[in-house]
C-alpha positions in Angstrom: 21.6 -12.0 31.5 23.1 -13.3 28.3 25.8 -11.1 26.7 27.6 -11.1 23.4 30.6 -12.6 25.3 28.5 -15.6 26.2 27.5 -16.1 22.6 31.1 -15.7 21.5 32.1 -18.4 23.9 29.3 -20.7 22.7 30.1 -20.2 19.0 33.8 -19.8 19.0 33.7 -16.5 17.3 35.1 -13.2 18.6 32.9 -10.7 20.5 33.6 -8.3 17.7 32.2 -10.7 15.1 29.1 -11.3 17.2 28.6 -7.6 17.6 28.9 -7.1 13.9 26.1 -9.6 13.3 23.7 -7.8 15.6 24.5 -4.5 14.1 24.0 -5.7 10.5 27.5 -5.2 9.2 27.9 -6.7 5.8 31.4 -8.1 6.2 30.2 -11.2 8.0 29.5 -14.4 5.9 26.0 -15.8 5.7 27.2 -19.0 7.4 28.8 -17.2 10.3 25.8 -14.9 10.7 23.4 -17.9 10.7 25.4 -19.8 13.5 25.5 -16.7 15.7 21.9 -15.9 15.3 20.9 -19.5 15.9 22.9 -19.5 19.1 21.5 -16.2 20.2 18.0 -17.5 19.8 18.7 -20.7 21.7 20.3 -18.7 24.5 17.5 -16.2 24.7 19.7 -13.2 23.9 18.2 -9.7 23.5 20.5 -7.0 22.2 20.7 -3.8 24.3 19.0 -1.1 22.2 20.9 1.7 23.9 24.3 0.1 23.3 23.3 -0.7 19.7 22.3 3.0 19.2 25.6 4.3 20.6 27.6 1.9 18.4 25.8 2.4 15.1 24.7 6.0 15.5 21.2 5.0 14.6 17.9 4.8 16.5 16.8 1.6 14.7 13.4 3.2 14.4 11.3 3.8 11.2 8.5 6.4 11.2 5.2 5.7 9.5 3.4 8.8 8.1 -0.2 7.7 7.5 -2.5 10.6 6.8 -5.5 9.0 5.0 -8.4 11.5 4.5 -11.4 9.1 4.7 -11.2 8.5 8.4 -11.1 4.7 7.7 -7.4 4.6 8.5 -5.6 1.3 8.9 -9.0 -0.5 9.2 -9.0 -0.5 5.4 -7.9 -4.0 4.4 -5.4 -2.7 1.8 -3.6 -0.3 4.2 -3.7 -2.8 7.0 -2.1 -5.5 4.8 0.6 -3.2 3.6 1.6 -2.0 7.0 1.5 -5.5 8.5 3.9 -6.8 5.7 6.1 -3.7 6.1 6.2 -4.3 9.9 7.2 -7.9 9.6 10.1 -7.1 7.2 11.3 -4.1 9.1 11.3 -6.0 12.5 13.2 -8.9 10.9 15.9 -6.4 10.1 16.0 -5.1 13.7 13.9 -1.9 13.3 11.0 -0.7 15.5 8.1 1.3 14.0 6.3 4.4 15.2 3.6 6.6 13.8 4.6 10.2 12.8 2.2 13.1 13.2 2.3 16.8 13.2 1.2 16.9 16.8 3.4 16.0 19.8 1.8 16.0 23.2 -1.0 18.3 22.0 1.5 20.8 20.6 1.5 21.5 16.9 4.7 20.6 15.1 5.9 19.6 11.7 6.6 16.0 10.5 10.3 16.9 10.3 10.3 18.2 13.9 8.6 15.0 15.1 11.0 12.8 13.1 14.0 14.6 14.6 12.6 14.6 18.1 12.2 10.9 17.9 15.5 10.5 15.9 13.9 8.1 13.3 16.3 6.7 10.7 13.7 6.9 7.9 10.1 7.3 7.1 7.6 5.3 5.1 4.8 7.6 3.7 1.5 5.9 3.2 -1.5 7.7 1.6 -0.2 11.2 2.2 -2.0 14.3 1.0 -0.1 15.6 -2.0 -1.2 19.1 -1.1 0.3 18.9 2.4 3.2 21.4 2.7 4.5 19.4 5.6 5.2 16.4 3.3 7.3 18.5 0.9 9.3 19.8 3.9 9.9 16.2 5.0 11.0 15.2 1.5 13.5 18.1 1.5 14.8 17.4 5.0 17.4 14.8 4.1 15.6 12.1 6.2 15.4 8.9 4.1 11.8 8.6 2.9 9.9 6.0 0.8 6.4 6.7 -0.7 3.6 4.3 -1.3 1.2 5.1 -4.2 2.8 8.5 -5.0 5.0 10.2 -7.6 8.2 11.9 -6.5 11.7 12.5 -7.8 12.9 13.2 -4.2 12.3 9.7 -2.7 11.8 6.1 -3.6 8.3 5.1 -4.5 6.3 1.9 -5.0 2.9 1.3 -6.4 0.8 -1.3 -8.2 0.3 -1.1 -12.0 -2.9 0.8 -11.6 -3.2 1.8 -15.2 -2.8 -1.7 -16.5 -5.2 -3.1 -13.8 -8.0 -0.9 -15.1 -7.2 -1.7 -18.6 -7.3 -5.5 -17.9 -10.7 -5.0 -16.2 -12.3 -3.1 -19.1 -10.8 -5.5 -21.7 -12.3 -8.5 -19.8 -15.7 -6.8 -19.8 -15.3 -6.0 -23.5 -14.5 -9.7 -24.2 -17.8 -10.6 -22.4 -19.7 -8.5 -24.9 -20.1 -5.3 -22.9 -20.0 -2.0 -24.7 -21.6 0.3 -22.1 -18.9 0.2 -19.4 -18.9 2.8 -16.6 -16.3 3.7 -14.0 -16.8 4.5 -10.4 -13.8 6.6 -9.7 -11.8 6.9 -6.5 -11.2 10.5 -7.4 -8.3 12.2 -9.1 -7.0 13.8 -5.9 -5.1 10.6 -5.1 -2.4 8.9 -7.2 -4.2 5.5 -7.3 -7.6 7.1 -8.2 -6.0 9.2 -10.9 -4.1 6.2 -12.4 -7.0 3.9 -12.4 -9.3 6.4 -14.1 -6.6 6.9 -16.7 -6.4 3.2 -17.3 -10.2 3.1 -17.8 -10.1 6.0 -20.3 -7.2 4.4 -22.2 -9.0 1.1 -22.5 -12.2 2.8 -23.7 -10.3 4.7 -26.4 -8.2 1.7 -27.4 -11.2 -0.6 -27.8 -12.9 2.2 -29.8 -15.8 2.5 -27.4 -17.8 5.7 -27.1 -16.5 7.8 -24.3 -19.4 9.1 -22.2 -18.5 11.6 -19.5 -21.6 10.6 -17.5 -20.2 7.1 -17.2 -17.4 8.3 -15.0 -18.6 9.2 -11.5 -17.6 9.1 -7.9 -19.1 9.8 -4.5 -18.4 12.1 -1.7 -16.4 9.6 0.3 -12.9 8.3 -0.3 -12.9 4.7 -1.8 -15.7 3.9 0.6 -18.8 1.6 0.4 -21.0 4.7 0.8 -19.3 6.5 -2.1 -19.8 3.4 -4.3 -23.4 3.2 -3.3 -24.1 6.9 -4.2 -22.2 6.7 -7.5 -24.0 3.5 -8.6 -27.4 5.2 -7.9 -26.4 8.0 -10.2 -25.5 5.6 -13.0 -28.8 3.7 -12.5 -30.6 7.0 -12.9 -29.2 7.6 -16.4 -31.5 7.3 -19.4 -29.1 4.6 -20.6 -27.5 2.9 -17.6 -24.3 0.9 -18.2 -24.3 -2.9 -18.5 -21.0 -3.2 -16.6 -19.1 -1.1 -14.0 -15.4 -1.0 -13.1 -15.0 0.4 -9.5 -11.7 1.8 -8.5 -11.7 -0.1 -5.3 -13.4 -3.2 -3.8 -15.3 -1.1 -1.2 -16.7 1.1 -4.0 -17.7 -2.1 -5.8 -19.5 -3.5 -2.8 -21.4 -0.3 -2.4 -22.3 -0.5 -6.1 -23.6 -4.1 -5.6 -25.8 -2.9 -2.7 -27.3 -0.1 -4.8 -28.1 -2.4 -7.6 -29.8 -4.8 -5.3 -31.8 -2.0 -3.7 -33.2 -1.2 -7.1 -34.5 -4.7 -7.5 -31.8 -5.7 -9.9 -29.2 -8.5 -9.6 -25.4 -8.8 -10.1 -24.4 -10.1 -12.6 -27.7 -10.9 -14.3 -28.5 -7.2 -14.9 -25.2 -5.4 -14.3 -21.7 -6.8 -14.1 -19.3 -5.3 -11.5 -15.5 -5.5 -11.2 -13.5 -4.1 -8.2 -9.9 -3.3 -7.6 -7.6 -4.5 -4.7 -8.9 -8.0 -3.9 -9.6 -7.4 -0.2 -10.6 -10.4 1.8 -14.3 -9.6 1.6 -14.2 -9.8 -2.2 -14.0 -13.6 -2.0 -16.6 -13.9 0.8 -19.5 -11.9 -0.5 -22.2 -13.3 -2.9 -21.7 -13.3 -5.7 -17.9 -13.4 -5.4 -16.4 -10.2 -6.6 -14.3 -10.2 -9.8 -11.5 -7.8 -9.1 -7.9 -6.7 -9.8 -5.5 -8.1 -7.2 -2.7 -6.1 -5.8 0.1 -8.0 -4.1 -0.2 -6.3 -0.7 2.4 -8.5 1.0 5.0 -7.8 -1.7 4.3 -4.1 -1.7 4.9 -3.8 2.1 7.9 -6.1 2.1 9.6 -4.4 -0.9 8.9 -0.9 0.6 10.6 -1.9 3.9 13.6 -3.5 2.1 14.1 -0.5 -0.1 13.7 2.1 2.7 16.2 0.2 4.9 18.6 0.0 2.0 18.4 3.8 1.5 19.0 4.2 5.3 22.0 2.0 5.3 23.6 3.0 2.0 23.7 6.1 -0.2 21.5 5.5 -3.3 19.4 7.4 -5.8 15.6 7.3 -5.4 14.1 4.2 -7.1 10.6 3.7 -8.3 9.0 0.2 -8.5 5.7 -0.7 -10.2 4.3 -4.1 -9.1 2.3 -6.2 -11.5 -1.4 -6.9 -10.9 -3.7 -9.7 -12.0 -7.4 -10.2 -12.8 -9.2 -12.5 -10.4 -12.3 -13.9 -12.0 -15.2 -14.8 -9.7 -19.0 -14.5 -10.2 -19.9 -10.8 -10.5 -19.6 -10.6 -14.3 -21.4 -12.4 -17.1 -21.3 -12.5 -20.9 -24.1 -10.7 -22.8 
């Protein structure tokens, strides 16, 4: 079994310096760190987690609180991509991940109890219910937390520029000649849904278009294909249906396209559709879905970096808003 003493002998550095590298001390130069890590990799060294925990007083474990109400869970491409990117960055820094719930072994408990039972060093909160009292307890517990798509003064947060994304979409449709632009909302119970609807409303007002309440609709599901399908059918039943639709998520947009086709209409010949997220399916369907792209990899990686920084140093909560971009494909046309 390879030990730090073997690596010290191979590299010529002291066992103390080798130990500091594996425990992420910041008083080791980049050059020295690189040589030690290269040697460790060549020799097949695996650090002893128990010894590392005793030395650093840390568990080297990050909790993931994922409480998404639709039941889709991490199967949704957006959440899957964020968690995958977060995982890669956290693991590169030596951290393991585990999911946090309010149930341990069939016994009801709080998130805080679970976190303390597992001795996690910090928690990334993804798609939490803002009405959940357990979340507020967690934020007040002193355990380092970082929130995705959320507003809080008690923890660091990261999100895409949802407002500007919707604005870009409506502006693009306006430039194509559309004046009757509807919005399939993801609902105002979520931060992203609220912000994207706000961006739509701001664009309608700024472009001096008539605001029509019946042009803002959602379904019973949460950012789902079924919800988009139901909402689009309501829009098509209007006396004056829209000529273009901004959906607050790509799954909503795909459901809208299905509803349009089931009415014997075509996209974009009869109705233009824009989504939000740029999931993989957006570029695979026909016609290709014009959408607002979120940088999923950047979001997950930045969230991991910032949470780890808050675990390892004392710092005030920081909020980051990532830029988005309009991806033009074939689901919109000029009129």
